[in-house]
N, C-alpha and C positions, 0 to 999 in steps of 0.2 A: 286652586284655592291658595290664597296668600297666607303668610305666617300670621298676619293680623286677623284674618278670618278664622284661622284655626284656634287662635287664642280666644277670640270672641265666642266660638262654640264652647270652649272650655269654661268661660265665664258664665254663659247661659246655663249650661248643664249644672255647674257647681252651685250657682245661686238659686236656680228655680227648682232643683231637685228637693231642696229642704225648706225653702220658703213656701207658704201655701198659695202659690200662684201657677203651678204646673210647669214642670220642665219640658214635657213632651209637647205641650201646647205652644211654648215659645220656640222650641226647635222646629216646629212646623210653620209657625206664623212669621217669625223674623226673616228667614230666607225668602219666604213668599213676598213679604212687604218690601224688602230692600234689595231683592234680586241677587242674593248671595249664592255662592256655589253650594250645592247640596253636599253634606259630609259623606264620605264613603264609609263602608262598614268597619274598616279598621279604626277610623277616627271616632265613630260612634262607640265602638267597643272600648276604646281607651278612655274616653271621657266618663263612661259609665264605671269603668274600673277606678277612675280617679275619685268619683263620689263614693264608691264603695269603700275605698281606702279612708276617705274622710270620716265616714260614720263609724267604721270599725276603730279608727284611731281615737275619735272623740269619746266613744263609750267603751274603751278598752278595759278599764277597771270594772265597770258594770258587767260587761260580757264575761270577763274572767271569773267574777264572783258568781254569776249565774251558772256558768259551765261547771264550776267546782261543786256548787250546791246540787245541780241536777245529777251529776255523777255520784255524789255522796248519797243522795236520796235513793237512787237506784240500787246502790250497793247495800244500803240499810233497809231496802224494801219499804221505804217511807217517802215516796217521790214528791209529796206535796206538803211535808211537814215544815219546810223552810220557805220563807217568803221569796228568796231569790230563786229557789228551785221551782216554786209555783209560778213565778214570773216567766221563767224559761218555758214552761209548758203552755202558758197563756200566749206567749209569742208564737209558738207553733200553731196553736189553735186559731189564732187570729189570721194566720197566713193561709189556712186551708181553703176558704171560699174563693179567694182570688186565684189560687193555684188551680183549683178544679175548673172554674169558669174560663180562666185564661188559656189553659191547655185545650179545653173542649172547643173554644171559639177563636183559637189563635189566628187563623187566616182572616176571619171577619174583622177582628180588632186591628190587625196589621193593615187591612184595606182602608180603615178609617183614617189612618195616618197620612193618607194621600190627599185629604181634604182639609184645607185651612178653614173652611166654613165650619166644619165639625169642631175643630180646635177652638174657634172663636165662641161657638155656642157652649162648649165645655167650660170656658172661662166664666160665662154667665152662670152656669150651674155651680161652679166653685164659689162665686160671689154669694149666691143664694145660701149655700151651705154655711158659709162663714157668718152671715147675718143671722140665720136661724140659730146657729150654735151659740152666738153671743146672747141672743134673746132667751135661750134655754139655760144659761149659765146659773148653776146653783152652788157648786163647790162644796158638796157635802161628803165626798168620798176621797180617799187616798188610793194610790195604785194597789197596795195590798188588799184593799177592800173590794176591788173589782171582782165580780162573779164571772163564772164561765159564760153565762148568757151575755153579760156586758161585753166581754171580749169577742164573742162570736158576732154580735151586732156591729161592734166597731170594725172588726176584720171584714165583715160583709161589705162595708162601704168602700173597701179597697177595690172591689170589683168595678165600681164606677170609674175609678182612676185608671183603668185599662184603656179608657177612651182619652184621646188627646184633648188637653185643655182642662180636664177634671183633675184637680190636684189631689194626690194621695195624702199628703200631710194635711191639706185643707179639710178633706172629708173625714179623716180619722180624728183630727183635733175637734172638729165640730161634733161628731158623734160621741167623742169622749166627754165633751161638755154636757151633751144631752144625758149621758149616763151618770152624771153627777160629779165628775172631776172638775177641779179648778183649772185655769189656763196653764200654769206651769206643769202640773201633773199630766194634763191632757197632751201637751206638746211633747213631754218626755216619753209618755207611753206611745204616742204616735210614732216617734222615731224607733222605739224598741220593737213594737209590734210590726212595723213596716220593714225592719231590717232583713228578715228572710226574703221578702219580696224584692227589696233593693239588691240583696245579694244574688238572688236568682236572676234578675234582669241583668246585673253586672256580669255574672258568669256566662250567661247565654250570649251576651254581646262579645265577651272575650273569646268564646268558642267561634263566633262568626269571624274573628280575626284570622283564624287558621284556614278558613274556607274562602277568604277574599285576598285579593292582591292590593297592596297599598299603592296609591297613586301620588302620594305626597312624600317630600323629603322627611327623613327620620326626625329632623329638628322640629318640624311642624307637629308631628305626633307627640313628641316629648313635651313640647310647650303646652299643647292642649291638655295632656294628662296631668301635668304639674299644676296648671291653672285650675282645672276642675277640682283637684284634691284640695288645694289651698283655699280657693273660694268656697268650696263646700264646707270645709271645717269652720271657716269664719262665719258662714251663714247659719250653721247649727248653733254656734255660740251666740250669735246675734239674736236668733229667734227665741232661744231659751231665756235670754236676758230681757228681750222685749216684752214677752207675755207676763213677766212678773209685775209690770207696771202699766201696761197698755192693752187695749182691746185689739181684736182682729179686724175691726172695721176698715182701717186704711188698706189692708190687703184686699178686702171685699170691694172697696171702691176701685182699686187698681184693676182688678180682674173685670169688673163691670165696664169700666171705661175702655180698656183695651179690646175686650170682646165686642162691645157695641160699635166702637169705631171701625173695627175690621168688617163687621157685617154691613155697616153703612157704606164703607168703601166698596164692597162687592156689589152693592145695589146701585151705586152711582157710577 
């Protein structure tokens, strides 16, 4: 793998992890379409670590406020009295469904990543979610008004994102719109409720580094890591700005076009 390919992997991971277009789907489809070298476990681990650094860096103030509120709530034996403390527990609750299903069916989900066709079909599913989410948009709730049921429903849709091509941010934003959030609130909550899942995936990928031998020069790995972190940070900022003034339909169209074209490509 060349340095340019390593940087491209970092760009793909950084951009598609946070935009509602599926990072895993692109990591499966792009090498298949363009005949690129498959990234080794070390490279995969580092680009995941890069996007983890991006989201923690972007939401550092929020996360620090949430952590302080959770600890204070536990000390005072009033764990849900503060909005930030309650948000922290909602983040945990929203991560439970994907954690349970992901661990129970880990081998099956990993097998799906060998199929670009599954990834292409997953992009069509993401497109459908984004369209339905926009049609259900009501914008009658704020994040502090979310119930435990709302959070459990939104978190449950992260299970679908264990499949390549199905965007975690896409499904959670769409389900957030369904549960009454407006676009900016749904996008923000999507990032926060997904952070434990992103952190888990990042840490597991980092662990894989220690069981794998790197096949690339250190410069390639460093470039991919930095690229994923920088691009990821910029894409979080871009999406949160975009949804204040625009719909999710362009992302839905993109997913539908890319997924359909690849399926037609395989048939022809």
